[in-house]
N, C-alpha and C positions, 0 to 999 in steps of 0.2 A: 745909346741903346734905350729902348722903351719896352717894358713889358705890359701886356694887356691881359686882364683875367676876367672872363665873363662868369656870371652866375644868374640864377633865377629861372632857368628852364625847367620843364617838367611836363606832366600830363594834365590837360585841361579839357573840359567838355566844350563842344561847339557853343558859341555865344559867350564864352567866358573870357576872362582877362588874365594877363600875366605881365609882370614888369621884369625886364632883363636889366642887369647892371654890368658895367665894364669898368673895372678899376685900373687906372694907369699907375705906373711905377714912379712917375714924376709929374709935377704940376705943369700944365700947358695952358697958357691963357690966351694966346693969340697966334696967328700965322699957322693955322692947321685946318684940316678938313678931317672930321671924324665921321664914321658911318657904321651902320648895321647892314650886313649882308646875310643871305640864307642860301642853303644848298640842300635841295631835296634829293633823295636817291635817283640816280640816272639823269639828273638835270644839272645845268651849269649854275654856278654861283651867280646870284643876282642881288642888286642893291635894293634895300627896302627903305632906307632913310639915311640922310646925311645932314651934317650941321657944320657950319664954318665958325671960325673964331669970332666973326662979327655977328653970329646968331642966325644967319640965313639957313633955312631948312629946305629940304627937297624930298619928295616922296613920289614913288611911281603910282599910277592910278589904282593899281591892285590893293594898295594898303591905305591910300589917302582917305582921311576922315576916321580911320580906325587906329592907326599907329601914330604915336607922338614921340619924337626924339628930343632929348634935353640933356644939358650938361651942367653938373654942379661943380663949379670951380673950387669951392672950399674943400670939397672931398676928392677932387681929381677923378671924378666918376661920370661916366656917360650912361644914360638910360634909354630904354625903349619901352614905352608903355603901349601894350598891345590889348586892344578891346574888340569885342564882337569877333572873336577868333573863329576861323573856319577850318575844316579839315585840310584844305589845300595850303594852309599856313604851316602845316607840319614840315619841319626841316631842322637842320643844324644851323644855328645862328651865330654869326661871327662879328666881332667888333674890329674896326679897322681905324688906323690913324695914319695920315700923311702930313709930315711937317713941310710946310712950304719954304722955299721953292722947290724942294727935292721931289723926285718922283717915287722914291722908295715908299712902300706901304707896309706898316706893322700890322700883324694879325694876332687875334687872341686864339685860344685853343678851341673855341666853339662850345656852345651849349645846346642840348637837344630840346626842342619844342614839339610836342605831339598833341594834336587836337583830335579827340576821338571820344565817342560816347561808349 
């Protein structure tokens, strides 16, 4: 069993930046895919960034060039650096973990990000 705890959400003005953190309850160095998803009211949950144990990252076009996912193994923490934020980035952001080769996905509790002037 693995617990994920997100932090770092809040209210920010358009064009601003936030960094989200996701602390994992145990160290994971390889054989995983971790990601950040978001869900806005009335919309489906969508992937905004993912990273593998080998360091391969993936972003949808909507956030490419603005968001950066990274993992600090020493702190067992996943990050999402979000720059040039837009009102449409407003959502609850969730951290996820899949331990390969299993299909089960662990989720954090979510953290609210609101982009508004």
